C-alpha positions, 0 to 999 in steps of 0.5 A: 768632414764635419769641420768642413761642413760647418766652416765659416766665411769670415765677415772680412773676406765676404766684404773683400769679395765684393771689391773684385771688379768682375764680381762687384755690384754697383752701389746706388741705393739710399735709405729712401730707396730701401724703404720704398723697396720694402713697402713696394714688395710687402704691400701686394697680394696680402692686402689686395687678396688675402684680407678677404679670404682669411676674414671669410674662412679663418678669422672674421673681423679679427683678421686685423689681430692676425695681421698684428700677430704676423707683424710682431713675428716679422718685427722680431725677425726684422731686428735680427736682420737689421743687425746682420745687414749692417754688420755684413753688408753683402748680397745674399741676405740670410745665406750670407749671414749664415755663412758668417755664423753657422757654417757652409752647409747651413748657409747652403741650405738657407740659400737653397731655401731662399731660392725656393721662397723668392721663385715661388713668391714671384710666380704666385704674385705674377698670377695675382697680377694677371688676374687683376689685369684680366679683370680690367680687360674684361671690363673694357670688353677685351677677353683673352682666350681661356688657354692663355689665361691659365684656366682652360677647363675644357682642355685641361691645359692653360698658360697664363701669358700675362703672368709670364710676360710680366716676369720677362719684362721685369727681368729686363729692367733688373738687367738694366740696373738697380737705379732704374729698378728703384725709380720704377719702384718709387713711381709704382709704390706711390700709386699703390700707397695712394690706392691703399689710403683711398681704401682706408679714408673712403671706406671709413665712411661706409663702415657699419658697426654691426659688421664687427659683431662678433669681432672674434666669431665662435670657433668651429671645426675646420671643414673641407676646403678650408685654406689651412688643413691638417696643420702639423701642430695638430699632429704634435699636440693633438688639438683639433684645429679651428676656424675662427675663435682665438686659435683661428687668429693664429691660423689666419696669421700663418696665412696672412704672413705671406702678406709680409714677405718682402722686408727680408728682400731689402737685406739682399740689396745690402751690397748695392747700398751707399751706406749700408751700416746706417741705411739697412736698418732704416729700410728694413724696420721702416718699411715693416712698420709702415706696412703693418699699420696700413694692413691693420687699417685696411682689414678693419675698414674692409670687414666693417664695410661688408660682413666677413661671411659675404666678402669676396675672395678674389678681389675683396677690397674692390668688391666691398666698395661695389657692395656699398654701391660705389663701383668707381672706387672698385675700378680704382682699387683694381687698377692700383692692385694691378700696378702695385703687384708689379713691384712685388714681382720686381723686388722678389725677383731681385732678391732671388737673383742676388742670393743666387749671385752670392752663392755662385760667387762663393763657388757653391753654384757655378762661378759662371753666374757671378760675373756682372755686366760690364756696363750695367754692373748687374748679375745679368746671367742669373737674372736672365736664367731665373727670369725665364724659369720663373716666367714659365713657372708663373704660366702654370702656377696656381695661387692657392697651391704655393702660398703656404710653401713660400711661407714656410721657406720664409719662416725657416729663414727667420729662424736661421737668422735669429740663431745666427745673431746669437752665435755671431755675438759669441764668436765675433764680439769684436765686429763693429755693429752699426745696429745691435738687436736689443735684449740678445739673446731674448729677442732672437730666441723669441723670434725663433719660437714665434716663427716655429709657432707659425710654421707648426700652424701650416699644413703637414703637406706643406712640410712634406713638400718643403722636406723634399726640396731640402733633401734635393738641396742636400744632394746638390750640395754634396754632388757639386757645392762642397767640392767647388766651394771657394772657401774650401779651395782656399783652405786647401791651398793654404790661403785661409778664409 
């Protein structure tokens, strides 16, 4: 039985599956498209929302260092993703990579994990987008009923109609084709980056040096209401977690890590890339480098404009300009945030559907969902199904409840991909690799350790919820996936992998 659980799917077979007309995705993306996708999904909630929250509650001005730490962790993982994406240019990202290196059960688990990560990520960002749009509507004198804003305190019921509507509109765009999605993303990303540059350049003129003192505030025990409580590392090593101080930087990094989620989504589009061997590494590493630089610059400026203890949590960038007497900039930032978050939702939803599509094509989920649209050549069935489910989820989602769960799912994927690079180097040294992760196994091992460190800084409650989702995944695999596996059936009929 163990041999069937860890049977691997040959890279050659994975690539061959992409050539079946009924299950083949259209190749239309370039390196520029991939970089734009990466920047489009990475720059979002993290820079427009989490910057102020984490500076105020966990790190003070040293939130810039937290972004550096999180960026380094992502950079290590990005080197591993770049090798896999150029070697196995097939939809599914970490799921497909795991199937080629670790085996079927680990691949299923990572695919199940990615479904959770992208679904919740889409819902969380849609709620953040809705908040900015409501703010703009309020400024214009238009007010949505509380029951349609997801925040009706009187009745205890509320549905965020704007968040749900955004997800449904983006679902339609994804069904219509990847090139359309890329064009929409390019326009929106241009607006979003322009707004970020406005924050950096204009905000630099309003920086007060005293706001940086102390750059690393004195450590203090976490209080009730802190964004991170009861991290697992406390239970394992017995130290008392703190906000601020040096350890507060790592606590903050485990939170702002949510801001970097997205570069791995670029890997899910490998099958739809014209020259994946060349363009996937460029798209993954390029987008991560651009966004890390922008994140650090914005966090330095915003904590210099306004003292960290006075920063707003809901809209820190916009409110920092208001505090310095420049409300016009605040309006521009709110508009840029509202527009920019649409691409985050679009690309997270893209990643979700491609992983689901790849799992379906392998038979681990019903093959019904692996048929592409005859005209648009997109996986329209899973796109529509997941779009509707996530729209409903977004309508009832609380931003604060789910961000950490998305983080742990992503970090788990990083661990699996890094291990997969080492294993595939050993089992298939003959594979052509257009990009090679440097210093193997040192870089992958370092990636695993760094990801695990951030995971241990997440709340124990997050680990519990994650364990419940994983347990459910095991049940689905043994009830359905294992017996319907296309690879398993090929082995039974003697066709091989």
